[in-house]
C-alpha positions in Angstrom: 3.4 -12.4 -10.4 1.6 -12.2 -7.0 2.2 -8.9 -5.2 0.2 -7.6 -2.3 -1.7 -4.5 -3.5 -1.0 -2.9 -0.1 2.8 -3.3 -0.7 2.6 -1.8 -4.2 0.7 1.1 -2.7 3.5 2.1 -0.3 6.5 1.4 -2.6 8.1 4.3 -4.4 10.8 4.6 -7.0 14.2 4.8 -5.2 15.4 7.3 -7.8 12.7 9.9 -8.0 10.2 8.9 -5.2 7.3 8.7 -7.6 4.6 6.0 -7.3 4.8 2.7 -9.1 2.3 0.6 -11.1 2.3 -3.1 -11.8 3.1 -4.4 -15.3 2.0 -8.0 -14.8 2.9 -9.1 -18.4 6.5 -8.0 -18.0 6.8 -8.9 -14.3 7.9 -5.4 -13.4 7.0 -2.4 -11.3 7.0 0.7 -13.4 7.8 4.2 -12.2 5.2 7.0 -13.1 7.9 9.7 -12.8 11.2 8.7 -14.3 10.1 5.8 -16.6 12.2 3.0 -15.0 10.9 -0.5 -14.8 12.0 -2.5 -11.7 12.0 -6.3 -12.1 9.9 -8.6 -9.9 11.7 -11.9 -9.3 9.9 -14.8 -7.5 7.2 -12.3 -6.3 9.9 -10.0 -4.8 10.4 -6.5 -6.2 14.0 -5.7 -6.9 14.0 -2.0 -6.0 17.6 -1.2 -7.1 18.2 1.6 -9.6 21.1 -0.5 -11.0 18.7 -3.4 -11.8 16.0 -1.1 -13.3 15.4 -1.0 -17.0 14.8 2.4 -18.7 11.6 2.5 -20.7 11.4 3.9 -24.2 8.9 6.7 -23.9 9.3 8.2 -27.3 
């Protein structure tokens, strides 16, 4: 996955508006606030809540 750090810095979660961090192993952007993981496909973040995967935070 090759995302521009400046892009990641300005992206926010579309559900809760929290910041995101890169999970390079899973090819995802992960929300700090609501624990959703957004897929990155061909180096393009898919920032759709319907496409996000809820993380198990237990």
